[in-house]
C-alpha positions, 0 to 999 in steps of 0.5 A: 238117596244122595246122587253121586257128586251132589254135595251132602249139604244141598241134599239135607236142605231140600225139605226146608221150603215145605217147612217154611210154607207150613210155618207161614200158613200157621202164622196166617191162621193165628193172625186171622184168629187174633184179628177176630178176637180183637174185633170181638172185644172192640164193641165192649171196649168202646162201650165202657172206655169213657166211663168216669173213674171217680165220683164227683159226688165225693167232692161234696158241694151242690145245692142238693144234699145226697146221701151215700148208699152202699150196696153189697154184691154177690161177688163181694163188691161194695158199690156206692150209689146216692139218694135223696129220700122222698116226701110222703106219698111221693115215689122214688126215681131210680136213674141208670146212667149212660155209658159215661156214668154221669150221675151229676150233670145229665140227671140235673132235671131229676134232681130238681124234681126232688124239690117237689118231694120226689125221691131220687136214687142215682145207681152206681155201676161197678167200675164207675165213679170209684166203684170196684169191679169191671162192668159187663152186661150180666153184672150190671143187670144183677147189680141193678136188681140187688140195688133195688132189693137192698133199697127196699130193705132199707126203706128208701122207696116206701111209695114205689119206684119210677125207673129211668134209664138213659142211653146204655142205662135204658137197657139196665132200666128195662131189665130191672123193671121186668123183675120189679113192679115200678109205677112207671118206666122212662127211657131217654135216648134208648137203644133197641139192641146193642147190635143195632147200636154198633151197626149205627156207628159201623155199618155192616159190622158182623153181629156174631162178633158182638157179645153184649145184647142189651135187648131192649126190644125183648124187655119192653114187650114184657113191661105192663106199666106206663112207659115214656120213650124220649128220642131226638130227631137229630140223634145219630147215636141212638136214632129215633128209629130205635124209639119207634121200634120200642114203641111198636113193641108195645100195644098200650101204656106207652107214650112216644115223644120225638123232639125234632132238633134234639141230639143225643145230649140235648133231649132234656134241654129242648123240651124233654125235661118238661115232658118228663115232669108232666108225665110223672105228675100225671101218673096218678091220674092216668086213665086205663088204656081201654078207657082212654080217648083216641089219641094222636102220636106226638112227635114234635115235628118228626115224620115218624107217624107214617113209620108207626102206621107201617109197623102197625099194619105189618104186625096186624094191630087193629088199634093204635099201639101208642098212647100219647097226649091229645092233639093240641095239648102242650108238650 
């Protein structure tokens, strides 16, 4: 009720402060929700933002002749990969690249192996190298499985596969390896989980905001084929602790090599290339785990043996979980 002598305009404007308070409260809630939504897409944005948008291989050149292989996906895309056919009795190495999608410079050591008769299949990702689509974890998994199925149908790997994954590609490699029967798996600079990789870069980042899993730990524990894990002691992107955790998830058929001075990009240059070559060459002569003589962990000077011993004691293993080169055998 309006008081006597009070202007009508003043009486009608009294509720406005309460209305403004509600408006500000709603704005703050929307701002917080927007910030959370933005943070939730940041990890995936960083993961895929540096991908190559075109294919260098389309430009031609080089000493090795690569043949295009077009894969058809379930959602109607055509993804281009590249391959070199194997010679008689040689397996085909399938390479899954890191987050930049480099299938030219980074796997140069694998291209050199084609000179020894090994086949090579450079997997093309959706959204990378001129391929259509947008990458996601589930889509990469599905595409990898479909690639190998179609490669089998085309007869690209008559002597079996060796699955190779670098960095982000280690998760794609381990996932597809669980569903096929490769002769071996090689993981270079692998992650343990994507959440751990995010926290390696941003300490304390809330994991409930990380949608991508890339759970290598779960996949590696399911593998039952020879596994080589390469890590760099100076790697700050995927540190050697990731490799140690993956190795501890296996009780046999795993070789762990940590190269002390190697970073995320220099593992192969500082000795990893020779380790890969020897591992592949020795596959046919590898002993069964129960027949293997006692071996010591080779870590190229990195102090990881104590960590392995601690993990082994925590898990209650009575025998070493790792199979590596005998002490004194050159890397």
